[in-house]
PyMOL CGO cylinders between C-alpha atoms (Angstrom):
from pymol import cmd
from pymol.cgo import CYLINDER

trace = [
    CYLINDER, -34.95, -0.31, 84.37, -33.60, 2.85, 82.74, 0.3, 1, 1, 1, 1, 1, 1,
    CYLINDER, -33.60, 2.85, 82.74, -34.75, 4.99, 85.69, 0.3, 1, 1, 1, 1, 1, 1,
    CYLINDER, -34.75, 4.99, 85.69, -32.86, 2.77, 88.12, 0.3, 1, 1, 1, 1, 1, 1,
    CYLINDER, -32.86, 2.77, 88.12, -29.66, 3.40, 86.17, 0.3, 1, 1, 1, 1, 1, 1,
    CYLINDER, -29.66, 3.40, 86.17, -30.17, 7.20, 86.30, 0.3, 1, 1, 1, 1, 1, 1,
    CYLINDER, -30.17, 7.20, 86.30, -30.84, 7.14, 90.09, 0.3, 1, 1, 1, 1, 1, 1,
    CYLINDER, -30.84, 7.14, 90.09, -27.54, 5.34, 90.55, 0.3, 1, 1, 1, 1, 1, 1,
    CYLINDER, -27.54, 5.34, 90.55, -25.78, 8.26, 88.92, 0.3, 1, 1, 1, 1, 1, 1,
    CYLINDER, -25.78, 8.26, 88.92, -27.48, 10.73, 91.25, 0.3, 1, 1, 1, 1, 1, 1,
    CYLINDER, -27.48, 10.73, 91.25, -26.60, 8.60, 94.28, 0.3, 1, 1, 1, 1, 1, 1,
    CYLINDER, -26.60, 8.60, 94.28, -22.97, 8.64, 93.25, 0.3, 1, 1, 1, 1, 1, 1,
    CYLINDER, -22.97, 8.64, 93.25, -23.05, 12.40, 92.97, 0.3, 1, 1, 1, 1, 1, 1,
    CYLINDER, -23.05, 12.40, 92.97, -24.52, 12.75, 96.47, 0.3, 1, 1, 1, 1, 1, 1,
    CYLINDER, -24.52, 12.75, 96.47, -21.84, 10.51, 97.88, 0.3, 1, 1, 1, 1, 1, 1,
    CYLINDER, -21.84, 10.51, 97.88, -19.20, 12.68, 96.34, 0.3, 1, 1, 1, 1, 1, 1,
    CYLINDER, -19.20, 12.68, 96.34, -20.96, 15.73, 97.71, 0.3, 1, 1, 1, 1, 1, 1,
    CYLINDER, -20.96, 15.73, 97.71, -20.98, 14.34, 101.25, 0.3, 1, 1, 1, 1, 1, 1,
    CYLINDER, -20.98, 14.34, 101.25, -17.33, 13.45, 100.97, 0.3, 1, 1, 1, 1, 1, 1,
    CYLINDER, -17.33, 13.45, 100.97, -16.61, 17.04, 99.99, 0.3, 1, 1, 1, 1, 1, 1,
    CYLINDER, -16.61, 17.04, 99.99, -18.41, 18.27, 103.05, 0.3, 1, 1, 1, 1, 1, 1,
    CYLINDER, -18.41, 18.27, 103.05, -16.29, 16.08, 105.18, 0.3, 1, 1, 1, 1, 1, 1,
    CYLINDER, -16.29, 16.08, 105.18, -13.11, 17.24, 103.47, 0.3, 1, 1, 1, 1, 1, 1,
    CYLINDER, -13.11, 17.24, 103.47, -13.75, 20.78, 104.38, 0.3, 1, 1, 1, 1, 1, 1,
    CYLINDER, -13.75, 20.78, 104.38, -16.06, 23.69, 104.18, 0.3, 1, 1, 1, 1, 1, 1,
    CYLINDER, -16.06, 23.69, 104.18, -13.58, 25.81, 102.26, 0.3, 1, 1, 1, 1, 1, 1,
    CYLINDER, -13.58, 25.81, 102.26, -13.69, 23.94, 99.02, 0.3, 1, 1, 1, 1, 1, 1,
    CYLINDER, -13.69, 23.94, 99.02, -17.29, 22.89, 99.50, 0.3, 1, 1, 1, 1, 1, 1,
    CYLINDER, -17.29, 22.89, 99.50, -18.84, 25.70, 97.53, 0.3, 1, 1, 1, 1, 1, 1,
    CYLINDER, -18.84, 25.70, 97.53, -16.49, 25.21, 94.61, 0.3, 1, 1, 1, 1, 1, 1,
    CYLINDER, -16.49, 25.21, 94.61, -17.06, 21.50, 94.69, 0.3, 1, 1, 1, 1, 1, 1,
    CYLINDER, -17.06, 21.50, 94.69, -20.80, 22.00, 95.01, 0.3, 1, 1, 1, 1, 1, 1,
    CYLINDER, -20.80, 22.00, 95.01, -20.90, 24.23, 91.95, 0.3, 1, 1, 1, 1, 1, 1,
    CYLINDER, -20.90, 24.23, 91.95, -18.85, 21.79, 90.00, 0.3, 1, 1, 1, 1, 1, 1,
    CYLINDER, -18.85, 21.79, 90.00, -21.08, 19.01, 91.16, 0.3, 1, 1, 1, 1, 1, 1,
    CYLINDER, -21.08, 19.01, 91.16, -24.20, 20.91, 90.11, 0.3, 1, 1, 1, 1, 1, 1,
    CYLINDER, -24.20, 20.91, 90.11, -22.73, 21.37, 86.70, 0.3, 1, 1, 1, 1, 1, 1,
    CYLINDER, -22.73, 21.37, 86.70, -21.83, 17.71, 86.57, 0.3, 1, 1, 1, 1, 1, 1,
    CYLINDER, -21.83, 17.71, 86.57, -25.33, 16.75, 87.73, 0.3, 1, 1, 1, 1, 1, 1,
    CYLINDER, -25.33, 16.75, 87.73, -26.93, 18.95, 85.11, 0.3, 1, 1, 1, 1, 1, 1,
    CYLINDER, -26.93, 18.95, 85.11, -24.69, 17.51, 82.45, 0.3, 1, 1, 1, 1, 1, 1,
    CYLINDER, -24.69, 17.51, 82.45, -25.36, 14.02, 83.71, 0.3, 1, 1, 1, 1, 1, 1,
    CYLINDER, -25.36, 14.02, 83.71, -29.11, 14.66, 83.74, 0.3, 1, 1, 1, 1, 1, 1,
    CYLINDER, -29.11, 14.66, 83.74, -28.92, 15.81, 80.13, 0.3, 1, 1, 1, 1, 1, 1,
    CYLINDER, -28.92, 15.81, 80.13, -26.91, 12.73, 79.27, 0.3, 1, 1, 1, 1, 1, 1,
    CYLINDER, -26.91, 12.73, 79.27, -29.46, 10.63, 81.19, 0.3, 1, 1, 1, 1, 1, 1,
    CYLINDER, -29.46, 10.63, 81.19, -32.33, 12.19, 79.20, 0.3, 1, 1, 1, 1, 1, 1,
    CYLINDER, -32.33, 12.19, 79.20, -30.46, 11.51, 75.96, 0.3, 1, 1, 1, 1, 1, 1,
    CYLINDER, -30.46, 11.51, 75.96, -29.69, 7.97, 77.15, 0.3, 1, 1, 1, 1, 1, 1,
    CYLINDER, -29.69, 7.97, 77.15, -33.35, 7.45, 78.09, 0.3, 1, 1, 1, 1, 1, 1,
    CYLINDER, -33.35, 7.45, 78.09, -34.42, 8.63, 74.64, 0.3, 1, 1, 1, 1, 1, 1,
    CYLINDER, -34.42, 8.63, 74.64, -31.93, 6.27, 73.02, 0.3, 1, 1, 1, 1, 1, 1,
    CYLINDER, -31.93, 6.27, 73.02, -33.14, 3.46, 75.26, 0.3, 1, 1, 1, 1, 1, 1,
    CYLINDER, -33.14, 3.46, 75.26, -36.75, 4.19, 74.28, 0.3, 1, 1, 1, 1, 1, 1,
    CYLINDER, -36.75, 4.19, 74.28, -35.75, 4.20, 70.62, 0.3, 1, 1, 1, 1, 1, 1,
    CYLINDER, -35.75, 4.20, 70.62, -33.87, 0.94, 71.05, 0.3, 1, 1, 1, 1, 1, 1,
    CYLINDER, -33.87, 0.94, 71.05, -36.91, -0.56, 72.82, 0.3, 1, 1, 1, 1, 1, 1,
    CYLINDER, -36.91, -0.56, 72.82, -39.14, 0.43, 69.87, 0.3, 1, 1, 1, 1, 1, 1,
    CYLINDER, -39.14, 0.43, 69.87, -36.61, -0.97, 67.42, 0.3, 1, 1, 1, 1, 1, 1,
    CYLINDER, -36.61, -0.97, 67.42, -36.42, -4.16, 69.46, 0.3, 1, 1, 1, 1, 1, 1,
    CYLINDER, -36.42, -4.16, 69.46, -40.21, -4.47, 69.46, 0.3, 1, 1, 1, 1, 1, 1,
    CYLINDER, -40.21, -4.47, 69.46, -40.20, -3.89, 65.70, 0.3, 1, 1, 1, 1, 1, 1,
    CYLINDER, -40.20, -3.89, 65.70, -37.49, -6.49, 65.21, 0.3, 1, 1, 1, 1, 1, 1,
    CYLINDER, -37.49, -6.49, 65.21, -39.39, -8.97, 67.36, 0.3, 1, 1, 1, 1, 1, 1,
    CYLINDER, -39.39, -8.97, 67.36, -42.54, -8.31, 65.34, 0.3, 1, 1, 1, 1, 1, 1,
    CYLINDER, -42.54, -8.31, 65.34, -40.58, -8.72, 62.11, 0.3, 1, 1, 1, 1, 1, 1,
    CYLINDER, -40.58, -8.72, 62.11, -39.07, -11.91, 63.49, 0.3, 1, 1, 1, 1, 1, 1,
    CYLINDER, -39.07, -11.91, 63.49, -42.49, -13.35, 64.29, 0.3, 1, 1, 1, 1, 1, 1,
    CYLINDER, -42.49, -13.35, 64.29, -43.77, -12.39, 60.86, 0.3, 1, 1, 1, 1, 1, 1,
    CYLINDER, -43.77, -12.39, 60.86, -40.66, -13.84, 59.24, 0.3, 1, 1, 1, 1, 1, 1,
    CYLINDER, -40.66, -13.84, 59.24, -41.06, -17.09, 61.18, 0.3, 1, 1, 1, 1, 1, 1,
    CYLINDER, -41.06, -17.09, 61.18, -44.74, -17.20, 60.19, 0.3, 1, 1, 1, 1, 1, 1,
    CYLINDER, -44.74, -17.20, 60.19, -43.78, -16.70, 56.54, 0.3, 1, 1, 1, 1, 1, 1,
    CYLINDER, -43.78, -16.70, 56.54, -41.17, -19.44, 56.84, 0.3, 1, 1, 1, 1, 1, 1,
    CYLINDER, -41.17, -19.44, 56.84, -43.78, -21.79, 58.31, 0.3, 1, 1, 1, 1, 1, 1,
    CYLINDER, -43.78, -21.79, 58.31, -46.20, -20.78, 55.56, 0.3, 1, 1, 1, 1, 1, 1,
    CYLINDER, -46.20, -20.78, 55.56, -43.52, -21.35, 52.92, 0.3, 1, 1, 1, 1, 1, 1,
    CYLINDER, -43.52, -21.35, 52.92, -42.74, -24.79, 54.33, 0.3, 1, 1, 1, 1, 1, 1,
    CYLINDER, -42.74, -24.79, 54.33, -46.45, -25.61, 54.26, 0.3, 1, 1, 1, 1, 1, 1,
    CYLINDER, -46.45, -25.61, 54.26, -46.72, -24.48, 50.66, 0.3, 1, 1, 1, 1, 1, 1,
    CYLINDER, -46.72, -24.48, 50.66, -43.62, -26.47, 49.73, 0.3, 1, 1, 1, 1, 1, 1,
    CYLINDER, -43.62, -26.47, 49.73, -45.16, -29.57, 51.32, 0.3, 1, 1, 1, 1, 1, 1,
    CYLINDER, -45.16, -29.57, 51.32, -48.45, -28.95, 49.51, 0.3, 1, 1, 1, 1, 1, 1,
    CYLINDER, -48.45, -28.95, 49.51, -46.63, -28.48, 46.20, 0.3, 1, 1, 1, 1, 1, 1,
    CYLINDER, -46.63, -28.48, 46.20, -44.67, -31.69, 46.79, 0.3, 1, 1, 1, 1, 1, 1,
    CYLINDER, -44.67, -31.69, 46.79, -47.91, -33.57, 47.57, 0.3, 1, 1, 1, 1, 1, 1,
    CYLINDER, -47.91, -33.57, 47.57, -49.62, -32.14, 44.48, 0.3, 1, 1, 1, 1, 1, 1,
    CYLINDER, -49.62, -32.14, 44.48, -46.61, -33.01, 42.33, 0.3, 1, 1, 1, 1, 1, 1,
    CYLINDER, -46.61, -33.01, 42.33, -46.67, -36.59, 43.62, 0.3, 1, 1, 1, 1, 1, 1,
    CYLINDER, -46.67, -36.59, 43.62, -50.39, -36.82, 42.94, 0.3, 1, 1, 1, 1, 1, 1,
    CYLINDER, -50.39, -36.82, 42.94, -49.82, -35.39, 39.46, 0.3, 1, 1, 1, 1, 1, 1,
    CYLINDER, -49.82, -35.39, 39.46, -47.01, -37.88, 38.79, 0.3, 1, 1, 1, 1, 1, 1,
    CYLINDER, -47.01, -37.88, 38.79, -49.20, -40.78, 39.95, 0.3, 1, 1, 1, 1, 1, 1,
    CYLINDER, -49.20, -40.78, 39.95, -52.10, -39.66, 37.75, 0.3, 1, 1, 1, 1, 1, 1,
    CYLINDER, -52.10, -39.66, 37.75, -49.77, -39.11, 34.79, 0.3, 1, 1, 1, 1, 1, 1,
    CYLINDER, -49.77, -39.11, 34.79, -48.34, -42.58, 35.25, 0.3, 1, 1, 1, 1, 1, 1,
    CYLINDER, -48.34, -42.58, 35.25, -51.84, -44.08, 35.42, 0.3, 1, 1, 1, 1, 1, 1,
    CYLINDER, -51.84, -44.08, 35.42, -52.90, -42.08, 32.38, 0.3, 1, 1, 1, 1, 1, 1,
    CYLINDER, -52.90, -42.08, 32.38, -49.83, -43.23, 30.44, 0.3, 1, 1, 1, 1, 1, 1,
    CYLINDER, -49.83, -43.23, 30.44, -50.61, -46.85, 31.26, 0.3, 1, 1, 1, 1, 1, 1,
    CYLINDER, -50.61, -46.85, 31.26, -54.25, -46.42, 30.22, 0.3, 1, 1, 1, 1, 1, 1,
    CYLINDER, -54.25, -46.42, 30.22, -53.23, -44.69, 27.01, 0.3, 1, 1, 1, 1, 1, 1,
    CYLINDER, -53.23, -44.69, 27.01, -50.75, -47.45, 26.23, 0.3, 1, 1, 1, 1, 1, 1,
    CYLINDER, -50.75, -47.45, 26.23, -53.35, -50.14, 26.88, 0.3, 1, 1, 1, 1, 1, 1,
    CYLINDER, -53.35, -50.14, 26.88, -55.94, -48.24, 24.83, 0.3, 1, 1, 1, 1, 1, 1,
    CYLINDER, -55.94, -48.24, 24.83, -53.48, -47.76, 21.99, 0.3, 1, 1, 1, 1, 1, 1,
    CYLINDER, -53.48, -47.76, 21.99, -52.62, -51.47, 21.95, 0.3, 1, 1, 1, 1, 1, 1,
    CYLINDER, -52.62, -51.47, 21.95, -56.33, -52.35, 21.97, 0.3, 1, 1, 1, 1, 1, 1,
    CYLINDER, -56.33, -52.35, 21.97, -57.09, -49.94, 19.14, 0.3, 1, 1, 1, 1, 1, 1,
    CYLINDER, -57.09, -49.94, 19.14, -54.12, -51.18, 17.12, 0.3, 1, 1, 1, 1, 1, 1,
    CYLINDER, -54.12, -51.18, 17.12, -55.30, -54.77, 17.61, 0.3, 1, 1, 1, 1, 1, 1,
    CYLINDER, -55.30, -54.77, 17.61, -58.83, -53.90, 16.48, 0.3, 1, 1, 1, 1, 1, 1,
    CYLINDER, -58.83, -53.90, 16.48, -57.45, -51.91, 13.56, 0.3, 1, 1, 1, 1, 1, 1,
    CYLINDER, -57.45, -51.91, 13.56, -55.32, -54.86, 12.48, 0.3, 1, 1, 1, 1, 1, 1,
    CYLINDER, -55.32, -54.86, 12.48, -58.35, -57.15, 12.60, 0.3, 1, 1, 1, 1, 1, 1,
    CYLINDER, -58.35, -57.15, 12.60, -60.40, -54.66, 10.60, 0.3, 1, 1, 1, 1, 1, 1,
    CYLINDER, -60.40, -54.66, 10.60, -57.58, -54.31, 8.06, 0.3, 1, 1, 1, 1, 1, 1,
    CYLINDER, -57.58, -54.31, 8.06, -57.41, -58.08, 7.75, 0.3, 1, 1, 1, 1, 1, 1,
    CYLINDER, -57.41, -58.08, 7.75, -61.18, -58.20, 7.22, 0.3, 1, 1, 1, 1, 1, 1,
    CYLINDER, -61.18, -58.20, 7.22, -60.93, -55.39, 4.69, 0.3, 1, 1, 1, 1, 1, 1,
    CYLINDER, -60.93, -55.39, 4.69, -58.16, -57.18, 2.80, 0.3, 1, 1, 1, 1, 1, 1,
    CYLINDER, -58.16, -57.18, 2.80, -60.25, -60.37, 2.80, 0.3, 1, 1, 1, 1, 1, 1,
    CYLINDER, -60.25, -60.37, 2.80, -63.28, -58.44, 1.54, 0.3, 1, 1, 1, 1, 1, 1,
    CYLINDER, -63.28, -58.44, 1.54, -61.17, -56.77, -1.15, 0.3, 1, 1, 1, 1, 1, 1,
    CYLINDER, -61.17, -56.77, -1.15, -60.02, -60.20, -2.33, 0.3, 1, 1, 1, 1, 1, 1,
    CYLINDER, -60.02, -60.20, -2.33, -63.62, -61.40, -2.38, 0.3, 1, 1, 1, 1, 1, 1,
    CYLINDER, -63.62, -61.40, -2.38, -64.64, -58.26, -4.29, 0.3, 1, 1, 1, 1, 1, 1,
    CYLINDER, -64.64, -58.26, -4.29, -61.88, -58.90, -6.83, 0.3, 1, 1, 1, 1, 1, 1,
    CYLINDER, -61.88, -58.90, -6.83, -63.05, -62.48, -7.27, 0.3, 1, 1, 1, 1, 1, 1,
    CYLINDER, -63.05, -62.48, -7.27, -66.66, -61.34, -7.62, 0.3, 1, 1, 1, 1, 1, 1,
    CYLINDER, -66.66, -61.34, -7.62, -65.61, -58.59, -10.05, 0.3, 1, 1, 1, 1, 1, 1,
    CYLINDER, -65.61, -58.59, -10.05, -63.77, -61.19, -12.10, 0.3, 1, 1, 1, 1, 1, 1,
    CYLINDER, -63.77, -61.19, -12.10, -66.91, -63.33, -12.19, 0.3, 1, 1, 1, 1, 1, 1,
    CYLINDER, -66.91, -63.33, -12.19, -69.01, -60.28, -13.06, 0.3, 1, 1, 1, 1, 1, 1,
    CYLINDER, -69.01, -60.28, -13.06, -66.63, -59.41, -15.91, 0.3, 1, 1, 1, 1, 1, 1,
    CYLINDER, -66.63, -59.41, -15.91, -66.89, -62.97, -17.19, 0.3, 1, 1, 1, 1, 1, 1,
    CYLINDER, -66.89, -62.97, -17.19, -70.69, -62.81, -16.99, 0.3, 1, 1, 1, 1, 1, 1,
    CYLINDER, -70.69, -62.81, -16.99, -70.67, -59.46, -18.80, 0.3, 1, 1, 1, 1, 1, 1,
    CYLINDER, -70.67, -59.46, -18.80, -68.55, -60.95, -21.55, 0.3, 1, 1, 1, 1, 1, 1,
    CYLINDER, -68.55, -60.95, -21.55, -70.95, -63.86, -21.78, 0.3, 1, 1, 1, 1, 1, 1,
    CYLINDER, -70.95, -63.86, -21.78, -73.93, -61.47, -21.83, 0.3, 1, 1, 1, 1, 1, 1,
    CYLINDER, -73.93, -61.47, -21.83, -72.25, -59.37, -24.50, 0.3, 1, 1, 1, 1, 1, 1,
    CYLINDER, -72.25, -59.37, -24.50, -71.61, -62.51, -26.51, 0.3, 1, 1, 1, 1, 1, 1,
    CYLINDER, -71.61, -62.51, -26.51, -75.20, -63.68, -26.11, 0.3, 1, 1, 1, 1, 1, 1,
    CYLINDER, -75.20, -63.68, -26.11, -76.49, -60.17, -26.87, 0.3, 1, 1, 1, 1, 1, 1,
    CYLINDER, -76.49, -60.17, -26.87, -74.37, -60.08, -30.00, 0.3, 1, 1, 1, 1, 1, 1,
    CYLINDER, -74.37, -60.08, -30.00, -75.65, -63.45, -31.02, 0.3, 1, 1, 1, 1, 1, 1,
    CYLINDER, -75.65, -63.45, -31.02, -79.21, -62.31, -30.27, 0.3, 1, 1, 1, 1, 1, 1,
    CYLINDER, -79.21, -62.31, -30.27, -78.78, -59.16, -32.30, 0.3, 1, 1, 1, 1, 1, 1,
    CYLINDER, -78.78, -59.16, -32.30, -77.26, -61.21, -35.05, 0.3, 1, 1, 1, 1, 1, 1,
    CYLINDER, -77.26, -61.21, -35.05, -80.17, -63.63, -34.84, 0.3, 1, 1, 1, 1, 1, 1,
    CYLINDER, -80.17, -63.63, -34.84, -82.60, -60.72, -35.00, 0.3, 1, 1, 1, 1, 1, 1,
    CYLINDER, -82.60, -60.72, -35.00, -80.93, -59.42, -38.10, 0.3, 1, 1, 1, 1, 1, 1,
    CYLINDER, -80.93, -59.42, -38.10, -80.76, -62.79, -39.81, 0.3, 1, 1, 1, 1, 1, 1,
    CYLINDER, -80.76, -62.79, -39.81, -83.51, -63.62, -42.36, 0.3, 1, 1, 1, 1, 1, 1,
    CYLINDER, -83.51, -63.62, -42.36, -86.57, -65.34, -40.95, 0.3, 1, 1, 1, 1, 1, 1,
    CYLINDER, -86.57, -65.34, -40.95, -88.22, -68.13, -42.85, 0.3, 1, 1, 1, 1, 1, 1,
    CYLINDER, -88.22, -68.13, -42.85, -91.99, -68.40, -42.61, 0.3, 1, 1, 1, 1, 1, 1,
    CYLINDER, -91.99, -68.40, -42.61, -94.02, -71.33, -43.87, 0.3, 1, 1, 1, 1, 1, 1,
    CYLINDER, -94.02, -71.33, -43.87, -97.59, -70.89, -45.02, 0.3, 1, 1, 1, 1, 1, 1,
    CYLINDER, -97.59, -70.89, -45.02, -99.68, -69.55, -42.18, 0.3, 1, 1, 1, 1, 1, 1,
    CYLINDER, -99.68, -69.55, -42.18, -100.51, -66.51, -40.06, 0.3, 1, 1, 1, 1, 1, 1,
    CYLINDER, -100.51, -66.51, -40.06, -98.11, -64.71, -37.68, 0.3, 1, 1, 1, 1, 1, 1,
    CYLINDER, -98.11, -64.71, -37.68, -98.45, -61.93, -35.05, 0.3, 1, 1, 1, 1, 1, 1,
    CYLINDER, -98.45, -61.93, -35.05, -95.83, -59.16, -35.16, 0.3, 1, 1, 1, 1, 1, 1,
    CYLINDER, -95.83, -59.16, -35.16, -94.33, -58.60, -31.71, 0.3, 1, 1, 1, 1, 1, 1,
    CYLINDER, -94.33, -58.60, -31.71, -94.95, -62.24, -30.74, 0.3, 1, 1, 1, 1, 1, 1,
    CYLINDER, -94.95, -62.24, -30.74, -93.76, -64.40, -33.60, 0.3, 1, 1, 1, 1, 1, 1,
    CYLINDER, -93.76, -64.40, -33.60, -91.28, -61.90, -34.98, 0.3, 1, 1, 1, 1, 1, 1,
    CYLINDER, -91.28, -61.90, -34.98, -90.16, -58.37, -34.07, 0.3, 1, 1, 1, 1, 1, 1,
    CYLINDER, -90.16, -58.37, -34.07, -91.60, -55.25, -35.67, 0.3, 1, 1, 1, 1, 1, 1,
    CYLINDER, -91.60, -55.25, -35.67, -89.53, -53.47, -38.28, 0.3, 1, 1, 1, 1, 1, 1,
    CYLINDER, -89.53, -53.47, -38.28, -88.82, -53.13, -41.97, 0.3, 1, 1, 1, 1, 1, 1,
    CYLINDER, -88.82, -53.13, -41.97, -88.51, -56.30, -44.01, 0.3, 1, 1, 1, 1, 1, 1,
    CYLINDER, -88.51, -56.30, -44.01, -87.87, -57.49, -47.53, 0.3, 1, 1, 1, 1, 1, 1,
    CYLINDER, -87.87, -57.49, -47.53, -90.02, -60.54, -48.27, 0.3, 1, 1, 1, 1, 1, 1,
    CYLINDER, -90.02, -60.54, -48.27, -89.14, -63.05, -50.98, 0.3, 1, 1, 1, 1, 1, 1,
    CYLINDER, -89.14, -63.05, -50.98, -90.74, -66.34, -51.88, 0.3, 1, 1, 1, 1, 1, 1,
    CYLINDER, -90.74, -66.34, -51.88, -89.05, -69.71, -51.54, 0.3, 1, 1, 1, 1, 1, 1,
    CYLINDER, -89.05, -69.71, -51.54, -90.06, -72.02, -54.31, 0.3, 1, 1, 1, 1, 1, 1,
    CYLINDER, -90.06, -72.02, -54.31, -93.21, -71.23, -56.24, 0.3, 1, 1, 1, 1, 1, 1,
    CYLINDER, -93.21, -71.23, -56.24, -94.93, -67.90, -56.02, 0.3, 1, 1, 1, 1, 1, 1,
    CYLINDER, -94.93, -67.90, -56.02, -97.39, -67.18, -53.26, 0.3, 1, 1, 1, 1, 1, 1,
    CYLINDER, -97.39, -67.18, -53.26, -99.86, -64.63, -52.00, 0.3, 1, 1, 1, 1, 1, 1,
    CYLINDER, -99.86, -64.63, -52.00, -98.57, -62.45, -49.13, 0.3, 1, 1, 1, 1, 1, 1,
    CYLINDER, -98.57, -62.45, -49.13, -100.69, -60.22, -46.87, 0.3, 1, 1, 1, 1, 1, 1,
    CYLINDER, -100.69, -60.22, -46.87, -100.08, -57.86, -43.92, 0.3, 1, 1, 1, 1, 1, 1,
    CYLINDER, -100.08, -57.86, -43.92, -102.98, -56.56, -41.80, 0.3, 1, 1, 1, 1, 1, 1,
    CYLINDER, -102.98, -56.56, -41.80, -102.75, -53.80, -39.18, 0.3, 1, 1, 1, 1, 1, 1,
    CYLINDER, -102.75, -53.80, -39.18, -104.12, -54.17, -35.65, 0.3, 1, 1, 1, 1, 1, 1,
    CYLINDER, -104.12, -54.17, -35.65, -107.58, -53.08, -36.80, 0.3, 1, 1, 1, 1, 1, 1,
    CYLINDER, -107.58, -53.08, -36.80, -107.61, -55.72, -39.56, 0.3, 1, 1, 1, 1, 1, 1,
    CYLINDER, -107.61, -55.72, -39.56, -107.03, -53.33, -42.45, 0.3, 1, 1, 1, 1, 1, 1,
    CYLINDER, -107.03, -53.33, -42.45, -104.75, -54.85, -45.15, 0.3, 1, 1, 1, 1, 1, 1,
    CYLINDER, -104.75, -54.85, -45.15, -101.55, -52.79, -45.55, 0.3, 1, 1, 1, 1, 1, 1,
    CYLINDER, -101.55, -52.79, -45.55, -99.83, -55.30, -47.86, 0.3, 1, 1, 1, 1, 1, 1,
    CYLINDER, -99.83, -55.30, -47.86, -101.52, -57.46, -50.50, 0.3, 1, 1, 1, 1, 1, 1,
    CYLINDER, -101.52, -57.46, -50.50, -99.11, -58.82, -53.07, 0.3, 1, 1, 1, 1, 1, 1,
    CYLINDER, -99.11, -58.82, -53.07, -98.10, -61.90, -55.05, 0.3, 1, 1, 1, 1, 1, 1,
    CYLINDER, -98.10, -61.90, -55.05, -94.48, -63.06, -54.71, 0.3, 1, 1, 1, 1, 1, 1,
    CYLINDER, -94.48, -63.06, -54.71, -92.54, -64.98, -57.35, 0.3, 1, 1, 1, 1, 1, 1,
    CYLINDER, -92.54, -64.98, -57.35, -90.35, -64.40, -60.38, 0.3, 1, 1, 1, 1, 1, 1,
    CYLINDER, -90.35, -64.40, -60.38, -93.28, -64.86, -62.71, 0.3, 1, 1, 1, 1, 1, 1,
    CYLINDER, -93.28, -64.86, -62.71, -95.30, -62.30, -60.76, 0.3, 1, 1, 1, 1, 1, 1,
    CYLINDER, -95.30, -62.30, -60.76, -94.09, -59.21, -58.87, 0.3, 1, 1, 1, 1, 1, 1,
    CYLINDER, -94.09, -59.21, -58.87, -90.92, -60.51, -57.21, 0.3, 1, 1, 1, 1, 1, 1,
    CYLINDER, -90.92, -60.51, -57.21, -89.74, -59.36, -53.76, 0.3, 1, 1, 1, 1, 1, 1,
    CYLINDER, -89.74, -59.36, -53.76, -91.57, -56.77, -51.69, 0.3, 1, 1, 1, 1, 1, 1,
    CYLINDER, -91.57, -56.77, -51.69, -90.35, -54.35, -48.92, 0.3, 1, 1, 1, 1, 1, 1,
    CYLINDER, -90.35, -54.35, -48.92, -92.79, -53.30, -46.19, 0.3, 1, 1, 1, 1, 1, 1,
    CYLINDER, -92.79, -53.30, -46.19, -93.06, -51.88, -42.65, 0.3, 1, 1, 1, 1, 1, 1,
    CYLINDER, -93.06, -51.88, -42.65, -94.76, -53.65, -39.78, 0.3, 1, 1, 1, 1, 1, 1,
    CYLINDER, -94.76, -53.65, -39.78, -95.62, -52.75, -36.16, 0.3, 1, 1, 1, 1, 1, 1,
    CYLINDER, -95.62, -52.75, -36.16, -96.45, -54.72, -33.05, 0.3, 1, 1, 1, 1, 1, 1,
    CYLINDER, -96.45, -54.72, -33.05, -99.94, -56.13, -33.33, 0.3, 1, 1, 1, 1, 1, 1,
    CYLINDER, -99.94, -56.13, -33.33, -99.88, -56.49, -37.11, 0.3, 1, 1, 1, 1, 1, 1,
    CYLINDER, -99.88, -56.49, -37.11, -100.78, -59.86, -38.62, 0.3, 1, 1, 1, 1, 1, 1,
    CYLINDER, -100.78, -59.86, -38.62, -98.80, -61.47, -41.45, 0.3, 1, 1, 1, 1, 1, 1,
    CYLINDER, -98.80, -61.47, -41.45, -100.41, -64.10, -43.69, 0.3, 1, 1, 1, 1, 1, 1,
    CYLINDER, -100.41, -64.10, -43.69, -98.63, -66.12, -46.34, 0.3, 1, 1, 1, 1, 1, 1,
    CYLINDER, -98.63, -66.12, -46.34, -99.94, -68.91, -48.56, 0.3, 1, 1, 1, 1, 1, 1,
    CYLINDER, -99.94, -68.91, -48.56, -96.50, -70.33, -49.22, 0.3, 1, 1, 1, 1, 1, 1,
    CYLINDER, -96.50, -70.33, -49.22, -93.00, -70.51, -47.80, 0.3, 1, 1, 1, 1, 1, 1,
    CYLINDER, -93.00, -70.51, -47.80, -91.28, -67.09, -47.71, 0.3, 1, 1, 1, 1, 1, 1,
    CYLINDER, -91.28, -67.09, -47.71, -88.15, -65.47, -46.28, 0.3, 1, 1, 1, 1, 1, 1,
    CYLINDER, -88.15, -65.47, -46.28, -88.19, -62.13, -44.36, 0.3, 1, 1, 1, 1, 1, 1,
    CYLINDER, -88.19, -62.13, -44.36, -84.92, -60.21, -44.56, 0.3, 1, 1, 1, 1, 1, 1,
    CYLINDER, -84.92, -60.21, -44.56, -84.51, -57.27, -42.06, 0.3, 1, 1, 1, 1, 1, 1,
    CYLINDER, -84.51, -57.27, -42.06, -83.50, -54.08, -43.87, 0.3, 1, 1, 1, 1, 1, 1,
    CYLINDER, -83.50, -54.08, -43.87, -82.56, -50.62, -42.64, 0.3, 1, 1, 1, 1, 1, 1,
]
cmd.load_cgo(trace, "trace")
């Protein structure tokens, strides 16, 4: 297209040249020289114009390429925006579902926790009642133990007969005294060896203190009293 424009300029120059010929031969040479100069100048302008046209064509191609790339980026951006919107909707839906599940789970856990707390409170009340009963039983045991200890420490009355230490009475240290008339009093160890052989009574030797162990045998011929001593 640019070469067609330049040829039009040359055609115009030739027309002018022919007109000059027709006007007259005298001014033809002057006109021809002027026309040559004009043609040369016009050719230079045409070359410059062609270069500018080529540059503009390149710029246009670049702009078209940039336009296509820009449009592609716009399409890509729109696609990404749509994808982001879809992902955001999906995220919102999942978050809503998760919130509902968490709420339901929390309510379920709170309900179970309340039931467990109620059970715990009931068990604590039962434990308190049982502890109260245990305390009462302990007091009763302490009372019975005290009475037992007191009974152990109280004097023991033996009538005439034989007794096994550890079965009929506990081992320990005793003071023996007769009740009524005097009497013979014996203590034998587990092997049958006599460890005590005495006569009790005011007219004889009086009271007697002795030690005895489990398995010993006590023999008295009359009624006596054994008093535990330290």
